[in-house]
C-alpha positions as CSV (number, residue, x, y, z in Angstrom):
1,M,-0.2,-0.1,0.2
2,A,2.6,2.4,0.9
3,Q,4.6,1.7,-2.3
4,A,1.7,2.5,-4.5
5,F,1.1,5.9,-2.6
6,F,4.7,6.6,-3.1
7,V,4.6,5.8,-6.7
8,L,1.4,8.0,-7.3
9,N,3.1,11.0,-5.4
10,L,6.2,10.9,-6.8
11,P,5.8,12.4,-10.3
12,G,3.5,15.3,-8.8
13,T,6.6,15.9,-6.3
14,V,9.0,16.2,-8.9
15,V,6.7,18.5,-11.2
16,A,6.0,20.9,-8.1
17,Y,9.7,21.0,-7.2
18,T,10.8,21.7,-10.7
19,L,8.0,24.3,-11.5
20,N,8.6,26.1,-8.3
21,S,11.7,28.0,-9.8
22,L,9.2,29.5,-12.4
23,V,7.1,30.6,-9.6
24,V,9.9,32.0,-7.6
25,Y,11.3,33.7,-10.6
26,L,7.9,35.4,-11.4
27,D,7.7,36.2,-7.5
28,Q,10.8,38.3,-8.0
29,L,9.2,40.2,-10.8
30,R,6.8,41.3,-8.3
31,I,4.0,39.0,-9.5
32,P,2.0,37.4,-6.6
33,R,2.6,34.1,-5.7
34,V,-0.8,32.9,-6.4
35,T,-0.8,34.7,-9.7
36,G,2.4,33.2,-10.6
37,T,1.3,29.7,-9.7
38,V,-1.9,30.1,-11.9
39,I,0.4,31.2,-14.8
40,V,2.7,28.4,-14.5
41,M,0.0,25.8,-14.1
42,A,-2.1,27.2,-17.0
43,G,1.2,27.0,-19.1
44,L,1.6,23.6,-18.0
45,M,-1.9,22.4,-18.9
46,G,-1.7,24.3,-22.2
47,A,1.6,22.5,-23.2
48,V,0.3,19.0,-22.1
49,S,-2.9,19.5,-24.1
50,D,-1.0,20.6,-27.3
51,S,1.4,17.5,-26.8
52,T,-1.7,15.1,-27.0
53,A,-3.3,16.8,-30.0
54,P,-1.5,14.7,-32.3
55,A,-2.2,11.6,-30.7
56,Q,-5.9,12.4,-30.4
57,L,-5.8,13.2,-34.6
58,A,-4.3,9.9,-35.4
59,T,-6.9,8.1,-33.2
60,H,-9.7,9.9,-35.0
61,V,-8.1,9.0,-38.5
62,V,-7.9,5.3,-37.2
63,I,-11.7,5.2,-36.1
64,V,-12.9,6.9,-39.3
65,K,-11.0,4.5,-41.4
66,V,-12.5,1.6,-39.6
67,D,-15.8,2.9,-39.8
68,S,-15.8,3.6,-43.7
69,E,-14.3,0.3,-44.5
70,P,-15.9,-2.7,-43.2
71,A,-14.0,-5.7,-42.7
72,E,-14.1,-8.8,-44.6
73,H,-14.8,-10.9,-41.6
74,C,-18.2,-8.4,-41.1
75,Q,-19.6,-9.7,-44.3
76,P,-22.9,-11.7,-44.0
77,V,-22.5,-15.4,-44.6
78,A,-25.9,-15.9,-46.2
79,K,-28.7,-13.6,-47.3
80,L,-31.7,-13.4,-45.3
81,P,-34.9,-14.7,-46.8
82,G,-36.9,-11.9,-48.7
83,E,-33.5,-10.0,-49.8
């Protein structure tokens, strides 16, 4: 249990420690710490969302391709009566 807790919190701790230097720099520029934190977090969220955009596009292309081209194994074996 403790190992799972440690593994889950380690990336957050590393990110917080790394981004703290940006918040301190903004604090030295006389930007309040809360505002600096909001700016840094918004930048981080924007960077993460921009980095996932190509994966979202690739997934969409695969889904559209699968929907538009039926596979051979999806063809009916026999026709229904009345067709």
